[in-house]
C-alpha positions as CSV (number, residue, x, y, z in Angstrom):
1,M,0.2,0.1,-0.4
2,S,1.3,3.7,-0.4
3,N,-0.1,6.5,0.7
4,F,-2.9,5.5,3.1
5,L,-4.3,7.6,5.7
6,R,-6.2,5.9,8.5
7,S,-10.1,6.2,7.4
8,D,-8.2,4.2,3.8
9,L,-6.6,1.9,6.9
10,E,-9.9,1.7,8.9
11,N,-12.0,0.9,5.3
12,I,-9.9,-2.4,4.0
13,L,-9.2,-3.5,8.1
14,G,-12.4,-3.6,8.4
15,S,-13.5,-5.3,5.6
16,C,-9.8,-7.5,4.7
17,T,-9.2,-11.1,6.2
18,V,-5.6,-10.5,5.6
19,T,-3.8,-7.4,7.6
20,P,-2.2,-5.1,5.1
21,H,2.1,-5.3,6.0
22,V,3.5,-2.5,4.6
23,N,1.9,1.6,4.2
24,Q,4.7,3.5,2.1
25,V,3.7,7.1,3.1
26,L,5.2,10.0,2.8
27,A,7.7,10.7,5.9
28,H,10.8,13.3,6.6
29,V,12.6,16.0,9.2
30,G,9.7,18.2,8.7
31,N,6.6,16.1,7.4
32,T,6.3,12.7,10.2
33,P,3.0,12.0,10.1
34,S,3.9,10.5,14.0
35,E,-0.5,10.0,14.1
36,L,-0.1,7.8,11.4
37,I,2.9,5.9,12.7
38,A,1.2,4.9,15.9
39,Y,-1.6,3.4,14.2
40,C,0.1,1.5,12.0
41,E,2.3,0.3,14.9
42,G,-1.2,-1.0,17.2
43,K,-2.1,-2.8,13.7
44,G,1.7,-4.3,13.5
45,I,1.6,-2.1,9.7
46,L,5.2,-2.0,8.8
47,V,5.6,1.8,8.2
48,E,8.2,2.6,5.2
49,A,9.4,6.0,5.1
50,Y,9.7,7.5,0.9
51,S,12.1,10.4,0.5
52,P,13.4,10.9,3.7
53,I,14.7,13.6,2.3
54,A,11.9,15.6,1.0
55,H,13.2,15.6,-2.9
56,G,16.5,16.9,-2.6
57,E,14.9,19.6,-0.8
58,M,16.4,19.5,2.6
59,L,19.9,19.5,1.1
60,K,18.8,23.4,1.5
61,N,17.7,23.8,4.8
62,T,20.4,25.5,6.8
63,D,18.3,24.4,10.5
64,V,18.9,20.8,9.2
65,A,21.9,21.4,8.2
66,A,23.6,23.0,11.2
67,M,22.1,19.2,12.6
68,A,24.1,17.6,9.9
69,D,27.6,19.5,10.5
70,K,26.6,18.8,14.9
71,Y,26.4,14.8,14.4
72,G,29.8,15.4,11.1
73,V,27.0,13.9,9.0
74,S,25.9,14.6,5.6
75,I,22.2,15.0,5.7
76,P,21.2,12.5,3.3
77,Q,22.4,10.5,6.2
78,L,21.1,13.0,9.4
79,C,17.5,12.9,7.0
80,I,18.1,9.1,7.1
81,R,18.5,8.2,10.8
82,Y,15.4,10.9,12.1
83,T,13.6,7.8,9.7
84,L,15.4,4.6,11.0
85,Q,14.4,6.4,15.4
86,L,10.7,7.4,14.7
87,G,10.7,3.5,13.7
88,V,10.1,3.0,10.3
89,V,12.0,1.6,7.2
90,S,13.9,5.1,5.4
91,L,13.8,4.5,1.8
92,P,16.2,7.0,0.2
93,K,16.7,7.0,-3.5
94,T,20.1,7.4,-5.3
95,A,21.1,5.7,-8.8
96,N,24.9,7.0,-7.2
97,P,26.7,3.9,-6.0
98,D,28.9,6.5,-3.5
99,H,25.5,7.4,-1.9
100,M,24.7,3.9,-1.2
101,R,27.3,3.5,0.6
102,A,27.5,7.0,3.0
103,N,23.7,6.2,3.2
104,A,23.8,3.7,4.7
105,E,26.4,4.7,7.4
106,V,24.2,5.5,9.8
107,D,25.0,4.3,13.3
108,F,24.6,7.1,15.3
109,E,22.0,8.5,17.9
110,I,20.3,12.0,17.2
111,S,18.9,13.7,20.5
112,D,15.7,13.3,22.2
113,E,15.6,17.2,21.6
114,D,17.0,17.3,18.2
115,M,14.5,14.3,17.3
116,T,12.0,17.1,18.6
117,A,13.1,20.0,16.6
118,L,13.3,17.6,13.6
119,R,9.8,16.5,13.7
120,D,8.8,20.8,14.5
121,L,10.6,21.7,11.6
122,R,8.4,22.6,9.3
123,A,9.5,21.8,5.9
124,R,6.2,21.6,2.8
125,D,7.1,22.9,-0.7
126,Y,9.3,20.1,-2.5
127,G,10.5,22.3,-4.8
128,E,9.7,21.5,-8.4
129,H,8.2,18.0,-7.1
130,S,5.0,20.4,-4.9
131,G,3.0,19.5,-8.6
132,F,2.0,16.0,-7.6
133,P,-1.3,15.8,-5.7
134,V,0.1,13.5,-2.8
135,F,2.6,16.1,-2.1
136,S,0.5,19.6,-2.9
137,G,-2.4,18.6,-0.7
138,K,-4.3,17.9,-3.9
């Protein structure tokens, strides 16, 4: 499944014989559907966070850059680690082998205070990708 909201899941769960195993949702720094993640966890549905770097828009965010510097990691590494600490599977996209290797190097922990700051950040502009209905709220 992809982009299923709680109401969608309730509809399915009310009539299905097999509970969905995965719900792939847009989740990243500045866009954390905490209630949906908690609901899925409560129903045994794994959440996959696609676009953990917000289609690259986090690369332009100075607050995220400063926090990545604080941890001595890249912005993508910070964003990927953030989603992992939310308890979801992170699905970064890259075709670059060097980026793939770097994206896997997330063996550090973001403090609770910094997790809250990243969760509370409001970054909803997806640049050129804002036209897609799933991103623009249409």
